[in-house]
C-alpha positions in Angstrom: 0.0 0.0 0.0 1.7 3.2 -1.2 -0.2 6.2 0.2 0.8 9.4 1.9 -1.3 8.7 4.9 -1.9 11.4 7.6 0.5 9.4 9.9 3.3 9.4 7.3 2.9 13.1 6.6 2.8 14.0 10.3 5.8 11.9 11.1 7.7 13.4 8.1 7.0 16.9 9.3 7.6 16.3 13.0 4.1 17.0 14.2 4.3 15.0 17.4 0.9 15.8 18.8 -0.8 14.8 15.5 1.2 11.5 15.4 0.2 10.8 19.0 -3.5 11.5 18.3 -3.3 9.2 15.2 -1.6 6.5 17.1 -4.3 6.7 19.8 -6.9 6.1 17.1 -5.1 2.9 16.0 -4.0 3.9 12.5 -2.0 1.5 10.4 1.6 1.8 11.5 3.4 0.3 8.5 1.6 1.9 5.6 4.1 3.1 2.9 4.1 6.1 0.7 4.9 6.0 -3.0 8.7 5.5 -2.3 8.0 2.9 0.3 8.8 5.1 3.3 6.8 4.3 6.4 6.1 6.8 9.2 9.1 5.3 11.1 11.4 5.6 8.2 10.5 9.3 7.7 10.8 10.1 11.4 14.2 8.5 11.6 15.4 10.2 8.4 14.2 13.6 9.5 15.5 13.2 13.1 12.2 13.2 15.0 13.3 11.3 18.1 10.0 11.5 20.0 8.0 10.3 17.0 10.5 7.4 16.4 10.0 6.3 20.1 6.2 6.6 19.9 6.0 4.6 16.7 8.2 1.9 18.0 6.3 1.7 21.3 3.1 1.2 19.3 4.7 -1.7 17.3 6.0 -0.2 14.1 8.1 -2.7 12.2 11.7 -1.6 12.8 13.3 -3.5 9.8 10.8 -2.7 7.1 12.5 -1.2 4.1 11.5 1.3 1.4 11.5 0.5 -2.3 15.3 0.6 -2.3 15.7 -1.5 0.8 16.5 1.5 3.0 15.5 0.9 6.6 15.0 3.4 9.3 18.4 2.4 10.7 20.2 2.9 7.4 18.7 6.3 6.8 19.2 7.4 10.4 22.9 6.4 10.1 23.2 8.2 6.7 21.9 11.4 8.3 24.0 11.1 11.5 21.1 10.6 13.8 23.1 9.0 16.6 20.3 9.0 19.3 17.8 7.5 16.8 20.4 4.9 15.7 20.7 3.8 19.4 16.9 3.7 19.8 16.4 1.6 16.7 19.2 -0.8 17.7 17.7 -1.2 21.2 14.3 -2.0 19.6 15.8 -4.8 17.5 16.9 -3.1 14.2 19.1 -5.6 12.3 22.4 -3.9 12.2 23.8 -5.3 8.9 20.8 -5.1 6.6 21.8 -3.9 3.2 19.9 -1.6 0.8 19.6 -2.4 -3.0 23.1 -1.0 -3.5 24.6 -3.1 -0.7 24.9 -0.2 1.8 24.7 -1.0 5.4 24.2 1.5 8.2 27.9 1.4 8.9 28.9 2.0 5.3 26.5 5.0 5.1 27.7 6.5 8.4 31.4 6.1 7.4 30.8 7.5 3.9 29.1 10.6 5.4 31.7 11.1 8.2 29.3 10.5 11.1 31.9 9.4 13.7 29.5 9.0 16.6 27.2 6.8 14.6 30.1 4.7 13.4 31.2 4.3 17.0 27.8 3.2 18.1 27.4 0.7 15.3 30.8 -0.8 15.9 30.0 -1.1 19.6 26.9 -3.1 18.7 28.8 -5.4 16.4 28.3 -4.1 12.9 30.1 -6.1 10.3 33.2 -4.0 9.3 33.8 -6.3 6.3 30.4 -5.8 4.7 30.7 -4.6 1.1 28.4 -2.5 -1.1 27.7 -3.5 -4.7 30.9 -1.7 -5.8 33.0 -3.8 -3.4 33.6 -0.9 -1.0 33.6 -1.3 2.8 33.0 1.3 5.5 36.8 1.5 5.8 37.4 2.2 2.1 34.7 4.9 2.2 36.3 6.5 5.2 39.7 6.5 3.6 38.3 7.9 0.3 36.4 10.7 2.2 39.4 11.6 4.4 37.8 10.6 7.7 40.8 9.7 9.9 38.8 9.3 13.1 36.5 6.7 11.4 39.5 4.9 9.9 41.0 4.6 13.3 37.8 3.3 14.9 37.3 0.7 12.2 41.0 -0.4 12.3 40.8 -0.7 16.1 37.7 -2.9 15.8 39.3 -5.0 13.1 42.4 -5.6 15.3 40.2 -6.9 18.1 38.4 -9.4 15.9 39.7 -13.0 15.9 41.5 -14.0 12.7 39.3 -15.9 10.3 
C-alpha cells in the first residue's frame, strides 16, 4: 500500500501531537508512501526522536525497508542521527541489513563522516567487512572521504576481531 497517509505526513513533518493522536486512534503503523517510506522511516530520516519512540512503542516494524531497501536504521545512520540509531538498535533493528546498492548503516555513516554513529554501530557489532555492490567497505569509504577518526575506529575494531 503506497499512500501518503496522515500518519506518514505528520511523522515526516515532525508533528508529534498529530502523530500521538493518530496512534491513539489505532491507525496503520506500517503503511508506505509512493517511495515505500513508512512513518518510522520518515521520522528516523528527519530526526524526529520523540516520534520514532512513539511509533516503536506502538509496534511499528523496525526493519521494514522502502522500495530501495533503506530501513530506518540505514537512513538514520546516513543522516548522522546517533540517538535514533541507538533507539532503533535497542528496539531490534538488524544492524547489517543492506539496501539495494549493498549499503549497510555502517557504510552509510562512514561515507558521510558520522563518527559517533560509526562508533555506536561498531560497539553493537556491525560487520566491518560488509561490502556494497561496488565492493567498497566502510573503511574504504572512510579513507576515500578523508575521515581519519573513522578509519582509526574501524581499524581498532578489526584488530580486536579474531583471525578468520
